[in-house]
C-alpha positions as CSV (number, residue, x, y, z in Angstrom):
1,M,27.0,-13.9,-4.2
2,A,24.3,-13.0,-1.7
3,S,25.0,-13.2,2.0
4,P,23.4,-16.1,3.9
5,G,21.0,-13.7,5.6
6,A,19.9,-11.9,2.5
7,M,16.2,-11.4,1.9
8,A,14.7,-11.6,-1.6
9,L,11.8,-9.8,-3.3
10,Q,11.0,-10.4,-7.0
11,I,10.0,-7.2,-8.7
12,V,7.7,-7.0,-11.8
13,S,5.4,-4.2,-13.0
14,D,3.5,-2.9,-16.0
15,L,2.6,-6.2,-17.6
16,H,-0.5,-4.7,-19.2
17,L,-2.2,-8.0,-19.6
18,E,-5.3,-6.2,-20.7
19,I,-3.9,-5.1,-24.0
20,H,-3.9,-8.6,-25.6
21,D,-5.9,-10.4,-22.9
22,D,-2.8,-12.3,-21.8
23,Y,-4.0,-13.3,-18.3
24,D,-4.0,-17.0,-19.1
25,A,-0.9,-17.1,-21.3
26,Y,1.6,-15.0,-19.2
27,T,3.5,-16.7,-16.5
28,I,6.1,-15.3,-14.0
29,T,8.6,-18.0,-13.1
30,P,9.5,-17.7,-9.3
31,H,13.0,-16.5,-8.5
32,A,12.2,-15.4,-4.9
33,P,9.6,-16.5,-2.3
34,V,7.7,-13.2,-2.6
35,L,6.6,-11.4,-5.7
36,A,5.9,-7.7,-5.8
37,L,3.5,-6.6,-8.7
38,L,3.9,-2.9,-8.8
39,G,0.8,-1.9,-10.8
40,D,-0.6,-1.8,-14.3
41,I,-1.0,-5.6,-14.3
42,G,-4.6,-5.6,-15.7
43,L,-8.1,-4.2,-15.4
44,V,-9.5,-5.0,-12.0
45,A,-13.3,-4.5,-12.7
46,R,-13.6,-5.1,-16.5
47,H,-11.4,-8.2,-16.4
48,R,-12.1,-9.2,-12.8
49,D,-12.3,-13.0,-13.3
50,A,-9.3,-13.2,-15.6
51,L,-7.1,-11.1,-13.2
52,A,-8.3,-13.1,-10.2
53,A,-7.4,-16.4,-12.0
54,F,-3.9,-14.9,-13.0
55,L,-3.3,-14.0,-9.3
56,A,-4.5,-17.4,-8.0
57,R,-2.3,-19.3,-10.5
58,H,0.8,-17.4,-9.3
59,L,-0.2,-17.7,-5.6
60,R,0.4,-21.5,-6.2
61,Q,4.1,-20.6,-6.9
62,F,4.9,-17.8,-4.5
63,E,4.6,-17.6,-0.7
64,A,3.1,-14.1,-1.1
65,I,2.2,-11.6,-3.8
66,L,2.3,-7.9,-2.9
67,F,-0.1,-6.1,-5.3
68,V,0.3,-2.3,-5.7
69,P,-2.6,-0.7,-7.6
70,G,-1.5,1.3,-10.7
71,N,-3.5,3.7,-12.8
72,H,-4.6,1.2,-15.3
73,E,-6.1,-1.0,-12.6
74,A,-9.0,1.4,-12.3
75,Y,-9.6,1.9,-16.1
76,H,-13.3,1.5,-17.1
77,S,-14.3,1.7,-13.5
78,S,-13.7,3.9,-10.5
79,W,-11.1,4.0,-7.7
80,P,-13.6,3.1,-5.0
81,R,-14.9,0.1,-6.9
82,T,-11.3,-1.0,-7.9
83,R,-10.2,-0.9,-4.2
84,Q,-13.3,-2.8,-3.2
85,I,-12.7,-5.6,-5.7
86,L,-9.0,-5.8,-4.8
87,Q,-10.0,-6.1,-1.1
88,Q,-12.4,-8.9,-2.1
89,F,-9.6,-10.7,-3.9
90,E,-7.5,-10.5,-0.7
91,D,-10.4,-11.6,1.5
92,E,-11.2,-14.6,-0.8
93,V,-7.6,-15.8,-0.7
94,T,-7.4,-15.4,3.1
95,A,-10.7,-17.4,3.4
96,R,-9.4,-20.2,1.2
97,R,-6.2,-20.4,3.2
98,D,-8.1,-20.4,6.5
99,A,-10.2,-23.2,5.1
100,G,-7.1,-25.3,4.7
101,D,-5.8,-24.5,1.3
102,R,-2.1,-24.2,2.3
103,G,-0.9,-24.5,-1.3
104,L,-2.1,-20.9,-1.8
105,G,0.2,-18.0,-0.9
106,D,-0.8,-14.8,0.7
107,L,-2.2,-11.9,-1.4
108,V,-1.5,-8.5,0.1
109,V,-3.0,-5.4,-1.5
110,M,-0.3,-2.7,-0.9
111,D,-2.6,0.3,-0.6
112,R,-0.9,2.1,2.2
113,Q,0.0,-1.3,3.7
114,A,3.0,-2.9,5.4
115,Y,4.3,-6.4,5.0
116,R,7.0,-8.1,6.9
117,L,9.2,-10.3,4.7
118,P,9.4,-13.9,6.0
119,P,12.9,-15.1,6.9
120,P,14.3,-17.4,4.2
121,G,15.0,-20.2,6.6
122,P,15.0,-21.2,10.3
123,G,17.4,-19.8,12.9
124,P,19.1,-16.5,13.5
125,G,21.2,-14.4,11.1
126,H,18.5,-13.2,8.7
127,H,17.8,-9.6,8.1
128,K,14.6,-8.0,9.3
129,V,12.8,-6.3,6.4
130,V,9.4,-4.6,6.2
131,V,7.9,-3.6,2.9
132,L,5.8,-0.4,2.8
133,G,3.6,-0.1,-0.2
134,C,1.2,2.4,-1.8
135,S,0.3,3.7,-5.3
136,L,2.0,7.0,-4.6
137,F,-0.1,9.0,-7.1
138,S,2.0,11.9,-8.4
139,H,1.6,15.5,-7.5
140,V,0.5,17.7,-10.5
141,P,1.3,21.4,-10.0
142,P,-1.2,24.0,-11.1
143,L,0.7,24.8,-14.3
144,G,0.6,21.2,-15.3
145,A,-3.1,20.5,-14.4
146,R,-4.6,21.2,-17.8
147,P,-2.0,19.4,-19.9
148,V,-2.2,16.4,-17.6
149,Q,-6.0,16.4,-17.4
150,D,-6.3,16.5,-21.2
151,G,-3.3,14.3,-22.0
152,M,-3.6,11.3,-19.7
153,N,-6.1,8.5,-20.2
154,D,-6.5,8.2,-16.4
155,F,-9.0,11.1,-16.4
156,R,-11.0,9.9,-19.4
157,L,-11.2,6.2,-18.4
158,T,-11.6,6.4,-14.7
159,A,-15.0,7.5,-13.4
160,G,-15.1,10.4,-11.1
161,W,-11.3,11.1,-11.4
162,D,-9.7,14.5,-12.0
163,V,-6.4,16.2,-11.2
164,A,-7.7,17.4,-7.9
165,A,-8.6,13.9,-6.8
166,H,-5.3,12.7,-8.1
167,N,-3.4,15.3,-6.0
168,A,-5.5,14.5,-2.9
169,A,-4.6,10.8,-3.3
170,H,-0.9,11.8,-3.7
171,Q,-1.0,13.7,-0.5
172,R,-2.6,10.7,1.4
173,D,0.0,8.3,0.1
174,R,2.9,10.6,0.7
175,Q,1.7,11.4,4.3
176,W,1.2,7.8,5.0
177,L,4.7,6.8,3.8
178,N,6.4,9.6,5.8
179,E,4.4,8.7,9.0
180,A,5.1,5.0,8.6
181,V,8.8,5.5,8.2
182,T,9.0,8.0,11.1
183,S,7.1,5.6,13.3
184,I,9.4,2.7,12.5
185,E,12.4,5.0,13.3
186,R,11.0,6.0,16.6
187,H,9.3,2.9,17.8
188,G,10.4,-0.1,15.7
189,D,13.1,-2.7,16.0
190,P,16.4,-0.9,15.5
191,D,17.6,-3.6,13.2
192,L,14.5,-3.4,10.9
193,R,15.2,-2.3,7.3
194,I,12.6,-0.8,5.0
195,V,11.9,-1.4,1.4
196,I,9.3,0.9,-0.3
197,V,7.2,-0.2,-3.3
198,S,5.0,2.1,-5.3
199,H,3.6,2.4,-8.8
200,W,4.4,6.1,-9.5
201,S,8.1,7.1,-9.3
202,P,9.5,8.9,-6.3
203,T,12.3,10.6,-8.1
204,G,13.1,13.2,-10.8
205,D,16.5,11.8,-11.3
206,A,17.4,11.7,-15.0
207,R,18.6,8.1,-14.6
208,A,15.0,7.1,-13.9
209,R,13.5,8.7,-17.0
210,D,13.5,7.8,-20.7
211,P,15.9,10.4,-22.3
212,R,13.5,10.5,-25.3
213,H,11.0,12.4,-23.1
214,G,13.4,15.3,-22.5
215,A,14.1,17.0,-19.2
216,A,11.3,16.6,-16.6
217,R,11.0,20.4,-16.1
218,D,10.3,20.8,-19.8
219,D,7.8,18.0,-20.2
220,A,4.2,19.1,-19.6
221,L,3.2,15.6,-18.7
222,A,6.2,14.8,-16.5
223,S,4.3,15.4,-13.3
224,A,1.9,12.6,-14.2
225,F,4.7,10.1,-13.9
226,A,7.0,11.1,-11.0
227,T,7.3,13.3,-7.9
228,D,10.7,14.0,-6.4
229,L,10.6,13.0,-2.7
230,L,14.3,13.6,-2.2
231,D,13.7,15.7,0.9
232,D,11.0,13.6,2.4
233,P,11.5,11.5,5.5
234,C,10.6,8.4,3.6
235,F,13.4,9.0,1.2
236,R,16.0,10.4,3.6
237,S,15.7,7.8,6.3
238,P,18.7,5.5,6.9
239,R,16.3,2.7,7.5
240,V,15.0,2.8,3.9
241,C,17.4,0.8,1.8
242,A,15.5,0.5,-1.5
243,W,12.6,1.8,-3.5
244,A,11.0,-0.1,-6.4
245,F,8.4,1.5,-8.7
246,G,6.8,1.3,-12.2
247,H,4.6,3.4,-14.4
248,T,7.3,5.1,-16.5
249,H,8.0,2.1,-18.9
250,Y,11.7,2.8,-18.4
251,N,13.8,0.4,-16.5
252,C,16.6,1.4,-14.2
253,D,18.6,0.3,-11.2
254,F,20.9,2.8,-9.5
255,L,22.0,4.3,-6.2
256,V,21.2,7.8,-4.9
257,A,23.4,9.4,-2.3
258,R,21.7,11.0,0.7
259,D,23.0,13.7,3.0
260,T,21.2,12.4,6.1
261,I,23.8,11.5,8.7
262,G,24.4,7.8,8.7
263,A,22.3,7.1,5.6
264,P,23.9,5.0,2.9
265,P,22.8,5.4,-0.7
266,I,19.3,4.3,-1.5
267,R,18.7,1.9,-4.3
268,L,16.1,2.9,-6.9
269,L,14.9,0.3,-9.4
270,A,12.1,-0.3,-11.9
271,N,11.5,-3.5,-13.8
272,Q,8.6,-2.9,-16.2
273,R,7.5,-5.0,-19.2
274,G,5.5,-2.3,-20.9
275,Y,3.0,-2.8,-23.7
276,A,3.4,-6.2,-25.5
277,G,5.1,-5.7,-28.8
278,A,6.7,-2.4,-27.7
279,G,8.1,-3.4,-24.4
280,A,10.4,-1.5,-22.2
281,P,14.1,-2.3,-22.8
282,K,16.0,-4.3,-20.2
283,F,12.9,-5.8,-18.7
284,D,13.9,-8.9,-16.7
285,P,11.1,-11.2,-15.5
286,A,13.6,-12.8,-13.1
287,K,14.6,-9.5,-11.5
288,V,15.1,-9.9,-7.7
289,L,15.9,-7.3,-5.1
290,L,18.3,-8.7,-2.5
291,I,18.4,-7.0,0.9
292,E,21.7,-7.8,2.4
């Protein structure tokens, strides 16, 4: 049973509503006040109206939706255009709320963005939690550049995108996470806990990888899915209690020990539907991360 001060965040990713145009049919039943959609929900530009309607419908059910862009969001478009449309989505929701539509929750595009979880009720005793979110594009090493460039649809279906741009985006996201966590450690509330949400995976741990794909070091495409941040400040910080991600179509939930003094294990979890008809095993649309 959760403690009275526990904070809750519902975790869902990789719905891939674009595959069968399921934007109208698919519904996420609320099991927490805030929903984190961790990428690959649908096509932002090509299916703009359908995706906007899907989000608006769920904003009637959740206090907030945290939307992390995944690689499929930019398919049949470009990353600048995708980010522009997502920002327009957020601005439109904010304008409607400011105009008096209080039945609509907040939409927060988690593109190097922070969000403070609202307390579950009035009065003291609730944990203080900030969510840090970004796509966290993976790092592709030189030896993997050609297999990844040739083997991943990202570089065929996203205009102006190649491994060099992908790696630059990784560096921006990684630097932002490390700086944000370090800033909170130095200047933030000492009681503030951090949850990180991303699309790409932050770990090379075998428990986070489908065993059918073999060892990460032997898989030419492995670097397109995950980058091990075990030694980064954003992973080692005692303030960071959990990290949720998507992209791998492999669901997991486990603890990783850290050697940082005073740091408890960090919880890593993924809750991905995968492609309809060939979904990822153990997907739970009611999956909730409790921060106690």
